[in-house]
N, C-alpha and C positions, 0 to 999 in steps of 0.2 A: 164106917171111919174114913173120910178121905184123907189122904196125905199127899202133898207135892212135894218132889225132891227138886233141887237146883244145883247145877255145877256150873262154875265160868272158872276155874283155878288152872286151865290151859288152855292152847288154841283152840280146843272145842268145848261148845256150849250143849248142855242135856238138860233136859225136863222130863220127870218120868210123874207119872199118878197112880198110886194105889188105892184100891179100895179094901179096907184092912190091909191083909198083909198079900194080896193078890195084886201083880201088876195090871193095869188096866190101859195103859198106853204110856210110849216115851218117844220125843222126840230129840236127836242129836244134829249138830250139825259142826263138823270138822274142816273149816273153812278160814281163809284169810280175814273174813269180815269180822269189823271189833264186835265186841260182845253187847254195846250199845247198841248197834244194828241188829244183831241175832236173838238176843235175849227174850225182851218182849214179844216180838211175833213168834217165836216158840212156843210161849206160856198162853199166849192169845188163843192160837190156833189149837192148841192141845185140851184146851177148857172147852172152847168152842165145838170139838168134835165129840168130847164126852158130855156135852150138854151140862156142862158145870161152871159156875161162878166162884170169886175169890172167897167169898163169904159163906160156899158150902164146905170150905177146908176146915179138918178137926186140927191138923199139924202140918207145920211145913217143916223140913230138913234142909239144911245148904252145907255148902262145902266151906269150910272156913279158912282154906290155904293148906299149906305153901303153895305158891306156883307163881302165877302173872299177879303182880300186885294189882295192877288195875281191873281185871280180871274180876279178883276176887271182893275188893271194893265196890265192882258194880253189882255183883252177885249179891253180896249182903245188904246192900242198898236198898237193891228191889225186893228180897224178902221182908226185909223190915218195913219197908213202905206198906207191903200186902197187910203184914200181922198187926200194923198200930190200930188203924180203925174198926177192926172186928176184934181184937182181942186174941188173934190165933198164936196158940202156943208155940216156939221154935225150938229145935234142936240143932245142933251144929256137931260137923266131924270133919276130921283131916282128909285131904286128898290121898293121904299116903294110904290111910284103911281103904278110901275108897279103890284104888286099884288093887288092894291086897285081898279084900273081901269076897271076890268072886271065885277063889280058889278053894273052895270049902273042903274039896277031895284032894288037895294036892299029896297030903301026908309029911310035910316038912314045913321048912322056914320060908315064907315067902318075905322077899325082900323088895318091896317099891322104890324105886328111886328116880328123882325129878331132878332135872339140869338146875343147878343154883350157881352156873356161870363159874368162871374162873377155877375150872376143873374140879368144881365141887359139885357135891350132888346133898338133897334133903333125901332122908332115908328113913325106913321104919324097918323092921325085925318083928314078924307077927305069923301067927298061926292059929289053924282050928282045933281045940280040944274038946272033946265030946260037946260038938255044937256050940261050944264057947267061943266067941274071937278074941284070943289073947293078943295084947301089945306087950312085946317084950323092951323095945326102944324104939325111939323116934328121936331126928335130930338133923345137924348140919355135919359133913364132913368131905375130906377129900376123896375122892374114887377110890385110890389106891388103899389110902388107910382103911377106907370101910372094908375094901376085898381082903386086906390082912385081919381086920378083925373077926371078920366071918370064919374065918381059916382057923381061927385059935378059940372062937366061943363055941363053933357048931362044927367040931371036926367030922363027926359021924353022922351027919344029917344032913338030906339032900335040899338044897338052896335053889329057890327059884326067885331070879331079877325081872321085874317088870316096871314100867313106864318109859317116859321119853327117853332119859340119860342111857337106855339099853341099845338105842339105836346112835344117840351123837357119840358115846365113849364106847362104841362096840369094838373098836380095834384094842382098847386098852383091855376092856374085859376078856375078850377072847386070848389075849396074850397072858395075861393072868392066870386063865383056865387051862392053857396047854402047859406052863411053867408047873403048875400043882395038879398034876391028874389024879392026887389022892382025893381031891375034892369034888364032891357032887354038886356042881352049880350047873344050871340051866339058865335059858334066856326066852322068856315067853314071847309069844307070837306079836308081831309089831301092833295089829289090832287088838291084843287081849292088853295092851299098854297105852288104848286110848280111855282116858276115866269115863265112866258112864254113871249117870245121876242114879238107875235103879241099882246100882250095886251097893247103897246105903240102905234099901229096904229092909235089911235085917234089924235095923235100930226099930223100928216100928213095932210099938207093944214093948220095949224094954222099961224098965225101971228108971231110966235114967233121968234127972230133973230137969222138967221144961223149964224153956227160958222165955222171957218177955222181948219185946225189941229193944229194950234198954241194956239188955244184958249182952247182946251179940257183937262179938266183936273177932275181928281177924286175927289169923295165926300165921304170921308170915314167917317166924322161927329166926329170922335176920332183917336187917334192916335192908332197905331198897339200895340199888347202884347209886341213887341219885344222892341219898342219905349218906351213903359211904364216901362219895366223892367231896360231899360237901364236907364231911368230919376231916378227912385228909387235908383238903384245902385250910380249913381251920387251923391244923397241927403246924402248919407252915407257915403261916402268916406272920408276919413281924407285929410284937407285940408292944 
């Protein structure tokens, strides 16, 4: 069984290929190039090196967001175009899960945080329990509000923050940690905060219902900046 996993939810683009549950290849580019420039070359190069074609795939998994609105649209449009002619089943999962999933042996709550602008973050509260990946919560919140919530909900558990917001709001996080020394909060390494397609490999073989290309939808968790600006303008337009 051959599975391709695609992620374009951040500045990094990555593509992974699995044979059953074994990772056989992965390419990642964390460069300023647009996803429209780098995604297809990554996919084509990886397939060519592994002597595979799209029609050989049994499953495609894609990141549904949140993150870059444009990046998510490009990634999902690409996998839907691949799936349609060959009726390849699809699965989607959030970028928050993708960031948290690699920390299987952490032993606490993994909190992925992605910059949502305006001092807000997309966040998740997740952990592994007996080889099962458990999502406690996902959403959008102010960073300070989230840190206060974590202190109240998980007072005795170690917490690991991972994602691009850990670097963007590093000073805010460190100030909170210093002011609340009773909390066990740590920050993942910067390279661990780069999402990688292969992190969703744990979904292979799951009993989750497969999707058709018709069913796949982005999960932005909120309106884009352009949509919010338009709504604000309409609010103040004379009637």
